[in-house]
Steps between C-alpha positions, in 0.01 A plus 500: 500500500603849428484755773356831372491808731254772450551842658213735588510832667162662423129402464537596125787282412344211693196530285724472187688189619236316694373286201866409419563375859176300492564315181847384633331401834291257291783353307710204623822634328523826687539600873403873522600723789354845573723761672270766638611843604438882457140630528369157579635525859385848576198553719424841352446346157284208611762239591433314175724208601160360625369488148813310386465258785142438402620358165649203702819487290741233613795716574458855619764721683451852635776746537455856622702737283365846586721737710430786714589726200270453204785538237523253214875455522481370867202277420706359213791429724298330757313285251826385336632392840186298596445344168867400451483324829177319392612383161816348646267264704264433211764460221244593228541411135310809400392834667189661360445876553254748371488860390674813606515494877828507719408158623528363140834674459619330827394160361683565162805603670517214730431252228752643254778521756438150623504344162124414508256538199273802546163534321351844472120524451377817299835644407520734197213711627495878534439593857573865528694676783786303698290171452609488143869518596443209737308294247771526228772436746329188614468383146872539443574281807245236402557199268145421399218744403135429518349791332141618435520575125707555192568860588666404827704232316634758247611734776692224670671417172581863460666465839720226380314195628498170327188423282487145621502614863172690450159329539171673423248369756274808540424660832449224772233695683274460194479143603332602814288772328293260298508211760156344574606505866481870542246603775174668399458883563244413775747293678769771480255786615391276790862402598623851494181673611470719190145655482525660166302380197733714282858595577830592354843362615767742617867409535768762535860404546808706586747597231839482667672735257244763584500462876536874570162559330301195626324692773356744245423210259316296766300796625385598151394141441309468810341852462377408154334181628336691787357749250366225279172333576575140422568205726858375537675180616848627595791268538823592679810572294817287498760574754742695297647838630205731531236248583448649857425831331212349309369318798493816693298665226256211500401584854265762373314237318430278793185655637347543159229245415587509131837334567612150624870478560704189529875429563480211247245283319551137423604464138204305366270731691666793344452373145126460571491856638677628195280309267182655646631852551396802289853610462838495672699816593848564623831378378488129544621258226158335547351785294742430221524122497193338662226750446492475113449121526163580678418797286536741800611857426793667677593842621875500533634775720855627465822347385532153661359320195668733245561325168260224604170687507460581128188309419160618409323370814725730719441864585835639598511797732753701705515502881301822541167486676338691211624255232391199706147654552484568127582146421237375741245710303597359173301243309671169488538346170360147460794262549551216273615213707849339429629822350858405594666170453624351826406142442210261490484370855736207440824652644544227769480226239749655275737558793475139599556378147815700483633357820425148378721554202876486498569828330497738804698268716767488243537893486850619580507657856787716381286751295628651175384822355348456143584798284202551266714683250708184447185280478361718219825462289 
């Protein structure tokens, strides 16, 4: 059996890799391990380790990586220390990481420097802000790339990655989005005590490169929602630098009956909430990636999704209160479902098939840069 270690640091990346872990749990040739860290162990953000434990995976290990100072470099250093110790015990054949967080970077660094194959899920994407730097850095330290579409593959080739190391499997959360096991909207509303018949989702994350302005941005966002007349389900931001500023601004929503505020929402429950919402507002990638699959309009605020939020279902607006209010008064276009290609809901199957083959296990752990100019000659 091959030992496969998955690293997860946020509720978002766990939603992306959950189906990949599960399909290996059910296969005799693989022994999956889940290293849980980051937001999952923070009470403020819902202590989502509980949600992972409910999955009853065979091997789960929790490691607290946050420090008294919420700076990404210290979080990176502590995660490297903890993950390095863990993989020396497990001796994995493969490390699987996702996305553009410092936890993913820690996993890539540890794997690359310990001569262990590293697979990066959803590399080649455009993130915006510092996240994009992290995502591309992770890709360069990874040996195998499980990407969502052809555009992502082309970017990785442009970055000098081997064509045969890149596998297009779609976005794994689409597997869950169209699962027949999703809860009904009535179940979700009952579980979270949401009284609204109609509502929008609001998710506003900090932008670390604009930290000095986050207080103004958060206040404008909250004031615009307060001056609107719709009902909102508000979900806490991630734990990046600036999150406490946003949480402080949210306090003015707590006594208002038009708002229900949650530190976190179980992934499948979130998908059902999104599917039945009137729109989503903020700067979450859910408005860019998941919303179009359900035909849900998006109001994208600010720069966090810059270069990603360029589609017809999205209304892009600045951080100003006036601009956000104008967007809320706009008429939403009818959204055609599946307007962006992020797969057909079979990512886990494609992932498993690649692991069952010999090709990825024969990839050279000593990476080589592929010069695209030479390949064209």
